[in-house]
VMD Tcl script that draws the C-alpha trace (Angstrom):
set ca {
  {4.43 -57.79 -195.86}
  {4.80 -59.08 -199.11}
  {6.57 -56.98 -202.12}
  {5.01 -56.71 -205.45}
  {6.54 -58.09 -208.47}
  {5.50 -56.64 -212.08}
  {4.63 -59.18 -214.81}
  {3.61 -58.75 -218.61}
  {0.40 -59.80 -217.97}
  {-3.19 -58.11 -216.33}
  {-3.23 -57.58 -213.82}
  {0.54 -56.55 -214.05}
  {1.76 -57.90 -210.81}
  {2.07 -61.02 -208.48}
  {1.73 -61.13 -204.51}
  {0.13 -58.14 -203.05}
  {0.33 -56.52 -199.21}
  {-0.88 -58.38 -196.55}
  {-2.07 -56.90 -193.09}
  {0.22 -58.12 -190.29}
  {-1.51 -59.64 -187.12}
  {-1.52 -58.13 -183.85}
  {1.48 -59.55 -181.62}
  {1.42 -61.42 -178.41}
  {-0.67 -60.16 -175.74}
  {-2.64 -57.39 -177.76}
  {-6.12 -58.14 -179.51}
  {-7.77 -56.83 -182.95}
  {-8.39 -57.58 -186.46}
  {-4.74 -56.58 -187.41}
  {-1.97 -53.67 -186.87}
  {-3.30 -51.65 -189.78}
  {-7.02 -51.41 -188.21}
  {-5.62 -51.35 -184.77}
  {-4.61 -53.40 -181.73}
  {-5.46 -52.92 -177.97}
  {-3.55 -54.42 -175.42}
  {-5.00 -57.44 -173.63}
  {-6.56 -57.27 -170.23}
  {-3.91 -56.95 -167.52}
  {-1.43 -55.46 -170.06}
  {-0.02 -51.89 -170.65}
  {1.57 -50.49 -173.68}
  {0.28 -49.44 -177.33}
  {0.82 -51.22 -180.70}
  {1.72 -48.80 -183.57}
  {1.90 -49.66 -187.55}
  {5.33 -48.99 -189.10}
  {6.74 -49.43 -192.19}
  {9.89 -51.50 -191.33}
  {9.58 -55.33 -190.13}
  {7.89 -56.23 -188.04}
  {5.77 -53.63 -189.42}
  {4.73 -52.59 -185.99}
  {6.43 -50.72 -182.88}
  {5.33 -50.73 -179.21}
  {4.30 -53.97 -177.21}
  {2.02 -54.84 -174.42}
  {3.90 -55.69 -170.95}
  {2.11 -57.51 -168.11}
  {1.26 -55.04 -165.20}
  {2.92 -56.16 -161.82}
  {0.24 -57.22 -158.78}
  {-1.16 -54.01 -156.84}
  {-0.81 -53.11 -153.13}
  {-1.80 -55.85 -150.95}
  {-1.45 -58.83 -153.27}
  {1.25 -61.08 -154.48}
  {1.89 -63.18 -157.48}
  {3.92 -62.79 -160.46}
  {1.62 -60.11 -162.56}
  {-1.72 -59.40 -162.81}
  {-2.40 -61.66 -166.24}
  {-0.82 -64.56 -164.15}
  {-2.94 -64.22 -161.34}
  {-2.86 -62.24 -158.14}
  {-3.91 -63.12 -154.77}
  {-4.67 -60.80 -151.84}
  {-1.92 -61.20 -148.63}
  {-2.58 -62.86 -145.61}
  {-5.27 -61.00 -143.67}
  {-6.75 -59.40 -146.34}
  {-10.01 -60.74 -148.44}
  {-11.07 -59.72 -151.85}
  {-9.79 -60.41 -155.36}
  {-7.64 -58.81 -158.01}
  {-8.97 -58.99 -161.81}
  {-7.69 -57.61 -164.98}
  {-8.95 -54.90 -166.98}
  {-8.12 -53.18 -170.19}
  {-8.25 -49.40 -168.90}
  {-5.55 -47.92 -166.29}
  {-4.53 -49.15 -163.98}
  {-5.14 -52.35 -165.92}
  {-6.60 -54.23 -162.84}
  {-9.13 -53.63 -160.13}
  {-8.56 -54.68 -156.67}
  {-10.78 -55.32 -153.91}
  {-8.08 -56.49 -151.33}
  {-9.04 -55.17 -147.99}
  {-7.83 -55.76 -144.35}
  {-9.93 -58.30 -142.64}
  {-11.67 -56.74 -139.29}
  {-10.45 -58.47 -136.01}
  {-12.91 -61.04 -135.07}
  {-15.08 -61.00 -131.83}
  {-13.38 -61.28 -128.50}
  {-10.35 -59.74 -129.63}
  {-8.46 -56.40 -130.03}
  {-7.39 -54.20 -132.89}
  {-8.30 -52.89 -136.06}
  {-7.42 -55.59 -138.70}
  {-6.14 -58.90 -139.08}
  {-3.40 -57.45 -141.16}
  {-1.93 -55.25 -138.53}
  {-2.58 -57.52 -135.45}
  {-5.24 -58.74 -133.19}
  {-4.89 -59.91 -129.44}
  {-8.03 -62.14 -127.55}
  {-9.32 -59.94 -125.11}
  {-8.71 -60.38 -121.34}
  {-10.28 -64.17 -120.22}
  {-10.03 -65.49 -124.04}
  {-6.85 -67.53 -125.02}
  {-5.67 -68.15 -128.48}
  {-4.13 -66.40 -131.42}
  {-5.32 -64.71 -134.82}
  {-3.06 -65.16 -137.97}
}
mol new
graphics top color blue
foreach p $ca { graphics top sphere $p radius 0.5 }
foreach p [lrange $ca 0 end-1] q [lrange $ca 1 end] { graphics top cylinder $p $q radius 0.2 }
display resetview
């Protein structure tokens, strides 16, 4: 934000007001026209008259159930025994997740690999 300085010649001022750019982890033209948190981030940005001339922030969303990683923007991977992917989006809950348990393979008993499978009678090995 730039302060106006009065002068004796037309246009009778120097400098002017400059729009503040959208802060880190957000996108948009500038704060006055609106900033939106980037995919995988939650929060809001609102214009204010005090420095830094906006309030709010955009925070990284934690990895969802059945996945691991630091946070959604950094990347999440489905846990062992699950398949699928986690993708960042801009709408609540700020991610989509298709992580689903992998079914037990043939010649084994159990619901899925995540909860445990055991080889059928007459078969040896382990499923992990």
